[in-house]
C-alpha positions as CSV (number, residue, x, y, z in Angstrom):
1,M,120.3,64.0,126.7
2,S,122.0,61.1,124.9
3,F,122.2,60.7,121.1
4,D,119.9,57.7,121.1
5,E,117.2,59.8,122.9
6,T,117.4,62.5,120.3
7,D,118.1,60.5,117.1
8,N,114.5,60.0,115.9
9,F,112.4,63.1,115.7
10,E,110.8,65.2,113.0
11,P,113.3,67.8,111.7
12,L,111.8,71.3,111.6
13,V,114.8,73.6,111.2
14,V,118.2,73.3,109.5
15,L,121.4,74.9,110.7
16,Q,124.1,74.8,108.0
17,L,127.7,75.2,109.2
18,A,130.7,76.2,107.1
19,P,133.2,73.5,106.2
20,T,135.9,75.4,108.2
21,T,133.9,74.9,111.5
22,P,136.1,72.7,113.8
23,A,134.6,69.3,114.8
24,I,134.8,70.2,118.5
25,T,132.9,73.4,117.8
26,K,130.2,71.4,116.0
27,E,129.9,69.0,119.0
28,W,129.7,72.0,121.3
29,I,126.8,73.5,119.3
30,I,124.9,70.2,119.4
31,H,125.5,70.0,123.2
32,R,124.2,73.6,123.8
33,L,121.1,73.0,121.6
34,T,120.2,69.8,123.4
35,A,121.3,70.7,127.0
36,T,118.3,71.0,129.3
37,H,116.6,74.4,129.5
38,N,116.7,74.8,133.3
39,E,119.7,72.9,134.6
40,D,122.4,73.4,131.9
41,E,121.2,76.8,130.5
42,G,120.7,75.1,127.2
43,A,117.9,75.3,124.6
44,G,116.3,72.0,125.5
45,L,115.8,71.1,121.8
46,L,116.4,67.9,119.8
47,A,119.4,68.1,117.4
48,R,121.6,65.8,115.4
49,F,123.9,65.9,112.4
50,E,122.3,65.0,109.1
51,R,122.8,61.3,108.4
52,N,124.3,61.5,105.0
53,T,127.8,61.5,103.5
54,E,126.8,64.5,101.3
55,S,126.4,66.7,104.4
56,R,129.8,65.9,106.0
57,N,128.4,66.9,109.4
58,S,127.8,70.4,108.2
59,L,124.0,70.2,108.5
60,I,122.4,70.1,111.9
61,V,118.7,69.2,111.8
62,I,116.7,70.5,114.8
63,G,113.3,69.6,116.4
64,A,111.8,69.6,119.8
65,T,109.5,67.6,122.0
66,D,105.8,68.6,122.3
67,E,106.4,69.6,125.9
68,R,109.3,71.9,125.1
69,L,107.3,73.5,122.2
70,L,104.3,74.2,124.4
71,V,106.5,75.8,127.1
72,G,108.0,78.0,124.3
73,A,104.6,78.9,123.1
74,E,103.7,80.2,126.5
75,E,107.0,82.2,126.7
76,L,106.3,83.8,123.3
77,R,102.6,84.5,124.3
78,I,101.4,82.7,121.1
79,Q,97.6,83.0,120.9
80,K,95.5,79.9,120.4
81,W,91.8,79.2,120.3
82,D,90.4,79.0,123.9
83,T,87.2,76.8,123.7
84,T,86.0,78.1,127.1
85,K,86.2,81.8,126.1
86,G,85.2,81.2,122.4
87,G,88.1,83.3,121.2
88,L,91.9,83.6,121.0
89,A,93.9,83.8,124.2
90,D,97.6,83.6,125.3
91,F,98.5,79.9,125.5
92,L,99.1,78.6,129.0
93,V,100.5,75.1,129.7
94,A,98.5,75.1,133.0
95,D,95.3,75.6,131.1
96,I,96.1,73.3,128.2
97,E,92.7,71.6,128.5
98,H,91.0,74.8,127.6
99,F,92.6,75.1,124.2
100,Q,91.6,73.5,120.9
101,N,93.2,70.1,120.1
102,S,94.2,69.7,123.7
103,E,93.5,65.9,123.4
104,N,96.5,65.7,121.1
105,P,99.2,68.2,122.3
106,G,101.2,67.8,119.1
107,D,98.4,69.3,117.1
108,I,97.9,72.5,119.3
109,L,100.6,74.4,117.5
110,L,101.0,75.0,113.7
111,K,104.3,73.8,112.2
112,S,105.2,77.4,111.4
113,E,104.7,78.2,115.1
114,K,106.9,75.3,116.2
115,Q,109.6,76.5,113.8
116,R,109.3,80.1,115.2
117,I,109.7,78.8,118.8
118,I,112.9,77.0,117.8
119,F,114.1,80.1,116.0
120,E,113.6,82.3,119.1
121,E,115.3,79.7,121.4
122,I,118.4,79.4,119.2
123,Q,118.7,83.2,118.6
124,N,118.5,83.8,122.4
125,L,120.7,80.9,123.5
126,R,123.7,82.1,125.6
127,P,126.9,80.3,126.6
128,M,127.1,78.9,130.1
129,K,128.5,81.2,132.7
130,S,131.4,78.8,133.2
131,E,132.3,79.0,129.5
132,H,134.9,81.6,128.6
133,A,136.0,80.6,125.1
134,V,134.5,78.9,122.0
135,P,135.6,75.2,121.9
136,G,137.9,74.8,118.9
137,V,138.6,78.6,118.8
138,P,140.3,79.5,122.0
139,T,141.1,83.0,120.8
140,R,137.3,83.9,120.7
141,S,136.2,84.7,124.2
142,L,132.7,84.2,125.5
143,S,130.6,86.3,127.8
144,F,127.2,85.2,129.2
145,E,126.2,88.9,129.6
146,H,127.2,90.1,126.1
147,D,127.2,87.2,123.7
148,T,124.6,84.8,122.2
149,I,125.9,81.6,120.7
150,F,124.3,82.4,117.3
151,T,125.9,85.9,117.0
152,V,129.3,84.4,118.0
153,L,129.0,81.8,115.3
154,Q,128.0,84.4,112.8
155,D,131.0,86.6,113.7
156,L,133.3,83.6,113.2
157,K,131.7,83.0,109.8
158,F,130.7,79.5,110.9
159,I,127.0,79.8,110.0
160,V,126.2,79.4,106.3
161,N,122.4,79.2,106.5
162,F,119.6,78.8,109.0
163,F,116.1,78.0,107.8
164,P,112.9,76.1,108.5
165,L,112.0,73.1,106.3
166,H,109.2,73.3,103.7
167,D,106.4,70.8,104.1
168,K,105.4,69.3,100.8
169,E,102.1,68.0,102.0
170,D,101.1,71.4,103.3
171,I,102.1,73.1,100.0
172,K,100.0,70.6,98.0
173,L,97.0,71.5,100.1
174,M,97.1,75.1,99.1
175,E,98.9,75.4,95.8
176,Y,96.1,74.3,93.5
177,D,93.6,77.1,94.5
178,W,96.5,79.6,95.1
179,F,98.3,79.5,91.8
180,K,98.0,76.1,89.9
181,S,94.4,76.0,88.8
182,K,93.2,77.8,85.7
183,T,90.7,79.8,87.8
184,S,93.3,80.9,90.3
185,I,94.0,84.0,88.3
186,I,90.5,85.4,89.1
187,K,90.0,83.8,92.5
188,S,90.9,85.5,95.8
189,Q,93.6,84.0,97.9
190,D,92.9,82.0,101.0
191,I,95.0,84.4,103.1
192,H,94.5,82.4,106.3
193,K,96.1,79.3,104.7
194,I,99.0,81.4,103.6
195,R,99.3,82.8,107.2
196,N,99.2,79.4,108.8
197,Y,102.1,78.2,106.6
198,F,104.3,81.3,106.2
199,G,103.4,83.4,109.1
200,D,101.8,86.9,109.6
201,N,104.5,89.0,107.8
202,V,104.3,87.0,104.5
203,A,100.5,86.8,104.7
204,F,100.2,90.6,105.0
205,Y,102.4,91.0,102.0
206,F,100.1,88.8,99.8
207,A,97.0,90.4,101.3
208,F,98.3,93.9,100.4
209,L,99.4,92.8,96.9
210,E,95.9,91.4,96.2
211,F,94.2,94.5,97.7
212,Y,96.4,96.8,95.6
213,T,95.8,94.8,92.4
214,K,92.1,94.9,92.9
215,A,92.2,98.6,93.6
216,L,93.9,99.1,90.1
217,I,90.8,97.7,88.3
218,P,88.6,100.8,88.6
219,T,91.6,103.0,87.9
220,S,92.4,101.1,84.8
221,V,88.8,101.0,83.5
222,L,88.4,104.7,84.1
223,G,91.7,105.4,82.4
224,I,90.5,103.5,79.3
225,L,87.1,105.2,79.3
226,L,88.6,108.7,79.6
227,S,91.0,108.0,76.8
228,V,88.3,107.2,74.3
229,L,85.4,109.4,75.4
230,P,85.2,112.9,73.7
231,F,85.9,115.1,76.8
232,S,88.3,118.0,77.0
233,D,91.7,117.3,78.5
234,F,90.9,119.4,81.5
235,T,87.7,117.4,82.2
236,K,89.5,114.1,81.8
237,Y,92.6,115.0,83.9
238,S,90.5,116.7,86.7
239,F,88.0,113.8,87.0
240,F,90.8,111.2,87.1
241,C,92.8,113.2,89.6
242,V,89.8,113.6,92.0
243,F,88.9,110.0,91.6
244,N,92.5,109.0,92.6
245,V,92.4,111.2,95.7
246,I,89.3,109.4,97.0
247,W,90.1,105.9,95.8
248,W,93.8,105.8,96.8
249,T,93.3,106.7,100.5
250,M,94.6,103.9,102.6
251,E,91.6,103.7,104.9
252,R,90.1,100.6,103.3
253,W,93.5,98.9,103.7
254,K,93.8,100.0,107.4
255,R,90.4,98.5,108.2
256,L,91.3,95.2,106.4
257,T,94.6,95.1,108.2
258,N,93.1,95.5,111.7
259,K,90.4,92.9,110.9
260,L,93.1,90.4,109.9
261,A,95.3,91.3,112.8
262,Y,92.4,90.7,115.3
263,Q,91.6,87.3,113.7
264,W,95.3,86.3,114.0
265,G,95.7,87.7,117.6
266,T,98.3,90.3,116.7
267,L,96.3,93.5,116.9
268,D,98.0,94.5,120.2
269,L,101.3,93.0,119.1
270,Q,103.5,96.1,119.7
271,I,102.6,96.2,123.4
272,F,104.1,92.8,124.0
273,Q,107.2,92.8,121.7
274,R,110.4,91.1,123.0
275,P,113.8,92.5,122.1
276,R,115.2,91.5,118.7
277,P,117.6,88.5,119.0
278,P,120.5,90.4,117.4
279,Y,120.0,93.3,119.8
280,Y,123.0,93.6,122.2
281,G,123.9,95.5,125.3
282,D,124.6,95.0,129.0
283,L,122.2,92.6,130.7
284,Q,119.9,94.4,133.1
285,P,116.5,93.6,134.7
286,S,113.6,94.7,132.4
287,P,111.4,97.3,134.2
288,I,108.3,95.5,132.7
289,T,109.0,91.8,133.0
290,G,111.8,91.8,135.6
291,R,113.8,89.4,133.4
292,L,117.4,90.0,132.4
293,E,117.5,91.8,129.0
294,P,120.2,93.6,127.1
295,L,120.2,97.4,127.4
296,Y,121.9,99.7,124.9
297,P,122.2,103.4,125.6
298,A,119.9,105.5,123.4
299,W,122.5,108.2,123.0
300,K,125.0,105.8,121.3
301,R,122.3,104.9,118.8
302,Q,121.7,108.6,118.0
303,V,125.4,109.2,117.6
304,K,125.6,106.3,115.1
305,K,122.6,107.7,113.2
306,Y,123.8,111.3,112.9
307,L,127.5,110.7,112.4
308,V,127.4,107.5,110.3
309,S,124.1,106.5,108.9
310,Y,122.7,109.9,107.7
311,P,126.0,111.1,106.0
312,I,126.2,107.8,104.1
313,V,122.6,108.0,103.1
314,M,123.2,111.6,101.8
315,G,126.2,110.3,99.9
316,C,124.1,107.7,98.2
317,L,121.4,110.3,97.3
318,A,124.2,112.5,95.8
319,F,125.4,109.5,93.7
320,A,121.8,108.8,92.5
321,L,121.4,112.4,91.4
322,T,124.8,112.3,89.7
323,L,123.8,109.2,87.8
324,Y,120.6,110.7,86.6
325,F,122.2,114.0,85.3
326,T,124.9,112.0,83.6
327,Y,122.2,110.1,81.7
328,Y,120.4,113.4,81.0
329,K,123.4,114.9,79.3
330,I,123.9,111.8,77.2
331,Q,120.2,111.8,76.3
332,Q,120.4,115.5,75.2
333,R,123.4,114.8,72.9
334,T,121.6,111.7,71.5
335,N,118.4,113.7,70.8
336,A,120.4,116.4,69.1
337,S,122.3,113.8,66.9
338,F,119.1,111.9,66.0
339,P,116.3,114.4,65.5
340,L,112.8,113.1,64.8
341,E,112.2,115.6,62.0
342,N,112.6,113.9,58.6
343,P,114.9,111.1,59.7
344,S,116.6,108.9,57.1
345,N,115.8,105.8,59.1
346,P,112.8,106.3,61.5
347,I,113.2,103.0,63.3
348,E,116.9,103.4,63.9
349,T,116.4,107.0,65.1
350,K,113.8,105.9,67.6
351,V,115.9,103.0,68.9
352,R,119.0,105.3,69.2
353,R,116.9,107.9,71.2
354,M,115.6,105.1,73.4
355,L,119.0,103.6,74.1
356,P,120.2,106.0,76.8
357,S,117.0,105.6,78.8
358,M,117.2,101.8,78.5
359,V,120.8,101.8,79.7
360,Y,119.9,104.2,82.6
361,S,117.0,101.9,83.6
362,L,119.2,98.9,83.6
363,S,121.9,100.7,85.6
364,L,119.4,101.5,88.4
365,I,118.9,97.8,89.2
366,P,122.4,97.1,90.6
367,V,122.4,100.5,92.3
368,K,119.2,99.6,94.1
369,L,120.6,96.3,95.2
370,I,123.8,97.8,96.5
371,Y,121.9,100.5,98.4
372,K,119.5,98.0,99.9
373,N,122.5,96.1,101.3
374,I,124.0,99.4,102.6
375,A,120.7,100.4,104.3
376,T,120.4,97.0,105.9
377,F,124.0,97.2,107.2
378,L,123.5,100.6,108.7
379,T,120.2,99.6,110.4
380,D,121.9,96.6,111.9
381,Y,124.8,98.8,113.0
382,E,122.3,101.1,114.8
383,N,121.3,98.2,117.1
384,H,117.5,98.8,117.5
385,R,115.8,97.0,120.4
386,L,112.4,96.2,118.9
387,Q,111.6,94.7,115.5
388,T,109.2,97.6,114.8
389,A,111.9,100.2,115.4
390,Y,114.3,98.2,113.2
391,E,111.8,98.0,110.3
392,N,110.8,101.7,110.7
393,N,114.4,102.8,110.3
394,L,115.2,100.5,107.5
395,T,112.0,101.4,105.6
396,S,112.7,105.1,106.0
397,K,116.2,104.7,104.4
398,L,114.8,102.7,101.6
399,F,111.9,105.1,101.0
400,I,114.1,108.2,100.7
401,F,116.6,106.5,98.4
402,F,114.2,104.7,96.2
403,F,112.0,107.8,95.9
404,V,114.9,109.9,94.7
405,N,116.4,107.1,92.6
406,S,113.2,106.1,90.8
407,F,111.4,109.4,90.4
408,V,113.9,112.2,90.3
409,G,114.3,111.9,86.5
410,L,110.6,112.0,85.9
411,F,110.2,115.0,88.1
412,Y,113.0,116.9,86.4
413,Q,111.7,116.1,82.9
414,A,108.1,117.0,83.9
415,F,108.5,120.1,86.0
416,F,111.9,121.6,85.2
417,N,112.6,120.6,81.6
418,V,108.8,120.4,80.8
419,N,109.5,117.8,78.1
420,Y,106.6,115.3,78.2
421,E,108.1,113.3,75.3
422,N,111.1,112.5,77.5
423,V,108.7,111.8,80.4
424,V,106.8,109.2,78.4
425,Q,110.0,107.7,77.0
426,L,111.6,107.4,80.5
427,L,108.4,106.2,82.1
428,T,107.9,103.5,79.5
429,T,111.4,102.1,79.8
430,L,111.4,102.2,83.6
431,V,108.0,100.3,83.8
432,I,108.7,97.7,81.1
433,I,112.4,97.1,81.9
434,N,111.8,96.9,85.6
435,A,109.0,94.4,85.1
436,L,111.1,92.2,82.7
437,I,114.3,92.3,84.8
438,L,112.5,91.6,88.1
439,K,110.7,88.6,86.5
440,F,113.9,87.2,85.3
441,T,116.1,87.8,88.4
442,E,113.5,87.0,91.1
443,Q,111.7,84.1,89.4
444,V,113.0,82.6,86.2
445,L,116.8,82.6,87.1
446,P,116.4,81.1,90.6
447,Y,114.0,78.4,89.3
448,V,116.4,77.5,86.5
449,M,119.3,77.3,89.0
450,K,117.2,75.2,91.4
451,T,116.4,72.8,88.5
452,V,120.0,72.5,87.6
453,K,121.2,71.9,91.2
454,K,118.4,69.3,91.8
455,S,119.4,67.4,88.7
456,Q,123.1,67.4,89.8
457,L,122.1,66.3,93.2
458,D,120.0,63.4,91.9
459,R,122.8,62.3,89.6
460,S,125.2,62.1,92.5
461,G,123.1,59.3,94.0
462,S,123.6,60.5,97.5
463,V,120.0,61.5,98.3
464,D,118.5,58.3,99.5
465,T,117.2,58.8,103.0
466,K,114.1,60.6,104.4
467,A,116.2,63.1,106.3
468,S,118.0,64.1,103.1
469,E,115.2,66.6,102.5
470,A,117.3,69.0,104.5
471,I,120.2,68.5,101.9
472,K,117.8,69.0,99.0
473,Q,116.4,72.3,100.3
474,S,119.8,73.6,101.5
475,K,121.4,73.0,98.1
476,T,118.5,73.8,95.6
477,L,116.4,76.5,97.2
478,T,117.4,80.2,97.3
479,P,117.8,81.7,100.9
480,F,114.8,83.9,101.8
481,E,115.9,87.5,102.4
482,G,112.7,89.0,103.6
483,T,109.8,90.8,102.0
484,Y,111.6,94.1,101.5
485,G,112.4,93.5,97.9
486,D,108.8,92.6,97.1
487,Y,107.5,95.7,98.9
488,L,110.0,97.9,97.0
489,T,108.7,96.5,93.7
490,I,105.1,97.5,94.6
491,F,106.3,100.8,95.9
492,E,108.0,101.7,92.7
493,Q,105.0,100.7,90.6
494,Y,102.6,102.5,92.9
495,G,104.8,105.6,92.6
496,Y,104.6,105.6,88.8
497,I,100.9,105.1,88.9
498,A,100.0,107.6,91.7
499,L,102.4,110.3,90.7
500,F,101.7,110.4,86.9
501,S,98.5,108.5,86.2
502,A,96.3,111.6,85.9
503,V,98.2,112.5,82.7
504,F,99.4,109.1,81.7
505,P,96.5,106.7,82.6
506,W,98.1,103.8,80.7
507,V,100.6,103.2,83.5
508,A,97.7,101.9,85.7
509,I,96.7,99.5,83.0
510,C,100.2,98.1,82.7
511,G,100.5,97.8,86.5
512,F,97.2,95.8,86.7
513,I,98.2,93.4,84.0
514,N,101.6,92.9,85.5
515,N,100.2,92.3,89.0
516,I,97.7,89.6,87.9
517,F,100.7,87.5,87.0
518,E,102.9,88.8,89.7
519,L,100.6,87.6,92.4
520,R,100.7,83.9,91.2
521,A,104.3,84.1,90.3
522,D,105.2,85.3,93.8
523,A,103.1,82.4,95.3
524,F,105.1,79.9,93.2
525,K,108.4,81.6,94.1
526,Y,107.7,81.4,97.9
527,C,106.7,77.7,97.6
528,Y,109.2,76.3,95.2
529,V,112.1,78.8,94.7
530,Y,112.8,80.2,98.2
531,Q,113.7,78.4,101.3
532,R,110.8,78.7,103.8
533,P,110.9,81.8,105.9
534,F,110.6,81.8,109.7
535,A,107.1,82.9,110.6
536,Q,107.2,86.3,112.2
537,P,104.2,87.9,114.0
538,A,102.9,91.1,112.5
539,S,99.9,93.4,113.0
540,N,100.2,95.1,109.6
541,I,102.7,95.8,106.7
542,G,104.7,98.0,109.1
543,S,106.3,101.2,108.0
544,W,105.4,100.5,104.4
545,H,101.9,101.7,105.1
546,Y,103.3,105.2,105.9
547,A,105.5,105.1,102.8
548,F,102.5,104.4,100.6
549,D,100.4,107.0,102.4
550,I,103.1,109.7,102.0
551,L,103.4,108.8,98.3
552,S,99.6,109.2,97.9
553,S,99.8,112.7,99.4
554,I,102.7,113.7,97.2
555,A,100.8,112.4,94.2
556,I,98.0,115.0,94.8
557,V,100.6,117.8,94.4
558,T,102.3,116.3,91.4
559,N,99.1,115.4,89.5
560,T,97.7,118.8,90.1
561,A,100.9,120.5,88.9
562,L,101.0,118.2,85.8
563,I,97.4,119.1,84.9
564,A,98.2,122.8,85.3
565,M,101.2,122.5,83.0
566,Q,99.4,120.9,80.1
567,P,99.1,123.4,77.2
568,S,95.5,122.4,76.5
569,V,94.5,123.0,80.1
570,R,96.2,126.5,80.0
571,E,94.3,127.2,76.9
572,Y,91.0,126.2,78.6
573,F,91.7,128.9,81.2
574,S,93.0,131.5,78.7
575,S,90.9,134.2,80.3
576,Y,92.9,133.9,83.6
577,S,96.1,135.8,84.1
578,T,99.2,133.8,85.0
579,V,99.0,134.6,88.7
580,E,95.3,133.8,88.8
581,Y,95.9,130.5,87.0
582,I,98.6,129.5,89.5
583,L,96.5,130.5,92.4
584,L,93.6,128.5,91.0
585,F,95.6,125.2,90.9
586,V,97.2,125.9,94.3
587,A,93.8,126.2,95.8
588,A,92.6,123.1,94.0
589,E,95.6,121.2,95.3
590,H,94.9,122.3,98.9
591,I,91.2,121.3,98.6
592,L,92.2,117.9,97.3
593,L,94.6,117.4,100.2
594,A,91.9,118.5,102.6
595,I,89.5,116.0,101.1
596,K,92.1,113.2,101.6
597,F,92.8,114.1,105.2
598,A,89.0,114.5,105.9
599,I,88.5,110.9,104.6
600,D,91.3,109.6,106.7
601,F,89.8,111.3,109.8
602,A,86.1,110.4,109.0
603,I,86.6,106.7,108.4
604,P,87.6,104.7,111.6
605,D,90.7,102.5,111.2
606,V,89.2,99.6,113.2
607,P,85.9,98.0,111.8
608,H,82.9,98.2,114.1
609,E,82.7,94.4,114.5
610,V,86.4,94.3,115.7
611,E,85.7,97.1,118.2
612,I,82.8,95.1,119.6
613,A,84.8,91.9,119.8
614,Q,87.7,93.7,121.5
615,A,85.3,95.3,124.1
616,R,83.7,91.9,124.7
617,S,87.1,90.2,125.2
618,L,88.1,93.0,127.7
619,Y,84.8,92.6,129.5
620,E,85.1,88.8,129.8
621,S,88.7,89.2,131.0
622,S,87.7,91.6,133.7
623,Q,84.8,89.3,134.7
624,A,87.1,86.3,134.9
625,L,89.5,88.3,137.1
626,R,86.7,89.3,139.4
627,R,85.6,85.6,139.7
628,E,89.1,84.6,140.5
629,R,89.5,87.2,143.2
630,R,86.1,86.3,144.7
631,E,87.0,82.6,144.8
632,R,90.3,83.5,146.4
633,K,88.5,85.5,149.1
634,I,86.1,82.7,149.8
635,D,89.0,80.2,150.0
636,N,90.9,82.5,152.4
637,G,87.7,83.0,154.5
638,E,87.2,79.3,154.8
639,K,90.8,78.7,155.8
640,T,90.4,81.4,158.5
641,I,87.2,79.8,159.9
642,T,88.9,76.4,159.9
643,K,91.8,77.8,161.9
644,L,89.4,79.4,164.4
């Protein structure tokens, strides 16, 4: 494919190379990207260097013809609306006339789907069997069976960035109702528009954040009412605890998730998953598809887990505990030095007593960031085949560490030290400081840096062509690092609310107020601060669902114990002996857990209308298969008669 043939096309994806990349290696990359899919074992895409002196041939903009994209859509089993069936179906090039917008093939696929196809092609592109070394780097050998070009370039530190381009027109169509209008703060998001632009994984995050924020409304209102109404502490705490057990079951979210997944054609996603592009191993025929796929022995992965990952995780947990108890000793000395009884300067005394918890809260932020990077490295090292397995293992590592790191201090103060003053102080600083720091580091600072970089770029006078949008976005926007950080923020907040809200209901109110603004701030961040993420298929929020579900079960135990340890509640049951009192609350905790599991069991995860739609789709598929077999038999019979 000549340069003239590929010079004019719509750039969809940007590959940014390091300045140290040899020129001959850059040309080889362009050649492999544009080489024909069948004959030269290439990606069959359109690619060229960015036409601007600012880029210095370090930016490659990539697109594809409609024909190539449609073939990729069939390979990835992307589901599109089949007008003959009246529902979603795997796209097939041979049946293109059956799909919506077939009169204009360029409009069949969403731009996010086109970018995903290019992403998959580049991630899975292998060197030619005749190539044995990287051009320009003769010391780096190549193997068709073991290497992909993308991983080789990453190992050589030649890839700086790889991202899809934002579309300003598409953003303008959804930004007003999403976060710009005055009424957006009270309006529901158009989750389908978000999904069409960002993909399933990001859409599920925003759907969950909205669901969770709305779920905080009755919790906050009830917390306010119980705080002002003249009920006994036992009545208030017990009612609030029982309400949380029923309200915070994840069944409503499961049903919403399955409904959205069915509408987006990803409900049965796990059945059809392809191996992750970074997954490596010896190429062998797949027992399912028959295609050559990498195979990595399971025993090697288990060895890596038990001998490397788990010991490192345990070491990180030990460090988190050491950090907390160091803070605790400092807090004890500070409290002893600045007692609250008859202080000479009350304001200074309170500030001094708050200072250790503030420093501890601030110190947790870099620790969390470091551990997140460690957990990601370890999960990459384990080499998981499927994206779901990768996410499950990464989420489990993050769950264990963040649970210990975020809540161990509160547990110790509440259940071992039994000092509710310290619980309130630490909980207050954790909630407030976390919210402020996250707002600054995730939204304010990146936006300020983007503004500064954009003004510097404009002053340079080099941005004067249409294609320079790639340069703008590569230089001014922050690379997208996934939704894990956003889920961890919700997870922490949910932990503070679920674990301690029965005794400290104001935490739910703070969470609700924060999330009202967080929802719109995140929307702005994804549109104008982050580089656009590659759309990834998803059927739910992944392992985070189990993390939140486990936390809700633990919350029943902690809230019941907190209520039992309140002096006013013990006084309410003063006629009971200590043993009877403990047994009473243990029985109450077991009953509440039984109620939670009964609700989980009684309410079906899949809505009735989705079950009906699935059954109808299965029936129509079986009928179509029968018709096809019948027609084949008739054709074969006619051919036999003709021969006779």
